[in-house]
C-alpha positions as CSV (number, residue, x, y, z in Angstrom):
1,I,-8.5,-5.9,-6.7
2,L,-9.9,-3.1,-9.0
3,D,-8.1,-0.2,-8.2
4,M,-9.1,3.3,-9.4
5,K,-8.1,6.9,-7.7
6,T,-10.8,8.8,-6.2
7,E,-10.2,11.7,-8.9
8,E,-10.8,9.3,-11.7
9,R,-13.9,7.8,-10.2
10,L,-15.4,11.0,-9.8
11,K,-14.6,12.1,-13.3
12,R,-16.5,9.0,-14.7
13,Q,-19.5,9.8,-12.5
14,K,-19.4,13.3,-13.7
15,K,-21.2,14.5,-10.5
16,S,-20.9,17.4,-8.1
17,L,-20.5,16.8,-4.4
18,D,-22.1,18.2,-1.6
19,R,-20.6,18.2,2.0
20,L,-22.0,14.9,3.1
21,E,-21.2,13.2,-0.2
22,S,-17.3,14.4,0.4
23,K,-17.3,12.7,3.7
24,V,-18.3,9.7,2.2
25,L,-15.7,9.9,-0.3
26,E,-13.3,10.2,2.3
27,Y,-14.6,7.1,3.8
28,Q,-14.3,5.1,0.5
29,E,-10.7,6.4,0.0
30,R,-9.8,5.1,3.3
31,V,-11.2,1.7,2.3
32,A,-9.7,1.7,-0.9
33,E,-6.4,2.2,0.7
34,G,-7.0,-0.8,3.1
35,F,-7.6,-2.9,-0.1
36,R,-4.3,-1.5,-1.5
37,Q,-2.5,-2.8,1.6
38,I,-4.1,-6.3,1.6
39,A,-2.8,-6.4,-2.1
40,R,0.3,-5.6,-1.0
41,N,0.7,-7.7,1.9
42,N,-0.6,-10.9,0.1
43,P,0.9,-10.9,-3.4
44,D,0.3,-14.4,-3.9
45,R,-3.3,-14.0,-3.4
46,C,-4.2,-10.7,-4.7
47,V,-3.1,-8.5,-7.5
48,L,-4.1,-4.4,-8.0
49,I,-5.4,-4.0,-11.4
50,D,-5.8,-0.4,-12.7
51,A,-9.2,0.2,-13.5
52,S,-8.7,3.4,-14.8
53,R,-8.0,1.9,-18.2
54,K,-10.1,0.9,-21.1
55,E,-12.6,-2.1,-20.1
56,E,-10.7,-4.1,-22.9
57,E,-7.2,-3.7,-21.2
58,I,-8.6,-4.4,-17.7
59,H,-10.4,-7.4,-19.2
60,E,-7.0,-8.6,-20.9
61,D,-5.1,-8.1,-17.5
62,I,-7.6,-10.0,-15.5
63,Y,-7.5,-12.9,-17.9
64,R,-3.8,-13.1,-18.4
65,I,-3.1,-13.1,-14.6
66,T,-5.9,-15.6,-14.0
67,K,-4.2,-17.9,-16.7
68,E,-0.9,-17.3,-15.5
69,R,-2.0,-18.2,-11.9
70,I,-3.9,-21.4,-12.8
71,E,-1.2,-22.9,-15.0
72,K,1.3,-22.1,-12.1
73,A,-0.9,-23.8,-9.8
74,I,-1.2,-27.0,-12.0
75,A,2.4,-27.1,-12.7
76,N,3.0,-27.0,-8.7
77,Q,0.6,-30.3,-8.2
């Protein structure tokens, strides 16, 4: 699960919010927290990846984690 704090997401969007958009952001943060909870409750299925970093770093994490999990699954067959 690619995870990014709301504040960081807003900085990247470089956009000011009106009252309605602020309410939407509150909803989005609740949804994001729901995904974080799913990841905490299912560590064998989900991994939280900090998406506020450089794209290359995110890619490396996704590749490494996926490779490790595939190798583990093959070894357990």
